N, C-alpha and C positions, 0 to 999 in steps of 0.2 A: 416690205419691199424697200430696197435702198433708194435713196434720193436720186441716184444716177443709175444708168444701165451698166451693170458690172459684167454681163455676159457669162455669169456663173451663178450657181445656187449655194455657194459656200457661205458659212456664217462669219460674222465679225471681221476681224482683221485678215482672216484667211482669204475671204472673198476680195478684200481690197488689195492685198498683195498679189493675188492671182491676176486681178484686173491690171495692175501696174507693176509688173515684175522688176522694172528698173529700181523701184524703191524697196523691193523685198530683200535683196542682199544686204544693203547697208543697215536696214532695220534689224534683220536677223543677226547680223554680225554684232551690232550693239547689244541686242538682247542676250546673245551667247556670252559676250564679254562680261556684261554686268551681272547676269543671273546664273551663269554656269561655270565661269572660269575659277580656277583655284583661288581661295581666299580665306580669311579668318572667319567671315560669316558663312554659314552653311548655305547650300543652294536653297534649302527649305526656308531659312530665315530671309534670304533675299526675295524669294517668291512671296513670302508673307508680307514683305514691305510692298511689293507690287499689288498684291491682293487688297491690302488695306487701303492704299491710295485709290485703286479702282472701285472698291466698295464705297468709299467716301464720295467719289465722283459719280456714283450711281450708274456706272458702266457695267451693265449686267453681263455682257460677254466676257470682258476682261476680268471682272471680279470672280465670275464662276470659273473661268479658265485657270487663273493664277491661284485661286484658293484650292482648286483640285490638284494643281501641281505641288503647291506647298504641302497639302495633306499627304500626297504620295511621297514626297521627299522626306518629310518629317515622320511619316507613318503615324499620323495623329490628327485625324479629322476633327475630333472634339476640340482640340487646342486651337486649330484654325478658326473654328466657329466662335470660340470664346474671344479670340483676338478681334475678329470682325465685329462682335457684339460690343466689346468694351476693352480696347487695348490697354487702358490704364489699370484694369483689374485682372487681366488674363495672367495665368501662371507662367510668365516668361521671365528671363533674366532681367535685371535692372538695366543692363546695357541695351538689350533688344527693346525694352520698353522705351528707353530714352530715344533710340533711333526711330522707332515707330512714331513717337511724338514729333520728332523732327520731320519725318515724312509727311505727317498730317499737316504740319505748318507749311511745308512746301506746296502741298495740295491747295491750300488756301491762297498762298502767295509766297513767292520766294522771299519777299521782304518780311514775312511773318516769322522767319527764323531769326532768333536773337542770339546775342552772345551768351545769354543765360541758358538757352537750350543747348548750345554747344558745350558749355561748362558742365551741365548736368550729364551729358553723354560722356564727356571725358572723365568725369569723376566716377562714372559707372564702368569705366574701362574701355570705352570706344576709342579707337585710333583715328588719326586724321584721315586715313584711307577709308576706314569704315564710314566715317561721317561724309566724306566726299561721295562715296558710292551710294549711300543712302539718299543723299540729295539728288544725285543723277538718276537713280532708279525712280524716285518719286517724280522728278521732272519728266522723265521719259514716259512714265505711265499717265501723267496728265496729258501729254501730247497724244499718246496712243488712245486714251479714252475719248478725247475730243475727235480724233480721226475716225474711230469706230462709230461713235454716236452722231458726230456731225454729218456723216454721210448716210445715217439712218440704216445701218446694217442690222440684220436680225441676230438674235441670240437664242439658240435652242433652249427649251425649258427642261429637258431631261438631263438630270445630273450624271447619268451613266455615260453619256457621250463625252462629257468633260473629263470624267475619271479615265476613260479609255484614251483620250488624247493626252492626258497627263502622263500616262505610262510611256507613250511614244516619245514625248518631249523629254522625259527623264532619261530615256535610253539613247535618244538620237540628237537632242538639241533642237534649237529653233531653225526652221528652214531646211530641215533634213528630209 
């Protein structure tokens, strides 16, 4: 049960955004911009960044949601599981590995990102825009993880529900 009365039985951030719809639109707009708009990182790669940060923050709802969306977008659940288990050893490109490492540093503290992390990402082919968006995705998910867990929302245990929601988000976006 959530720490406050939400007047709905919806899980995670869905229940929170339903409770306070004034916040739903700007949050959905930011999520759609960062995770779904055209860019050189695929939607699946950006969702994988969100899932990695959420997994590291132990936010079960966000980690399950965004790993399901990443798996759907990448059509590769085993890869998502490998990244969550050990991003440094997962079979991803050097660029994505470097960006995931930056995201992990942001998760710890924005100040944990060093010029060396940026240099490694650039040498692996990451652009300034990709680095920017990685940091912003990681920061956004730190906020969202704390929002979801700080208000004590619940996270369904059944992975099938997350997979079904992932299909809808992949087709319609956030807040649709």
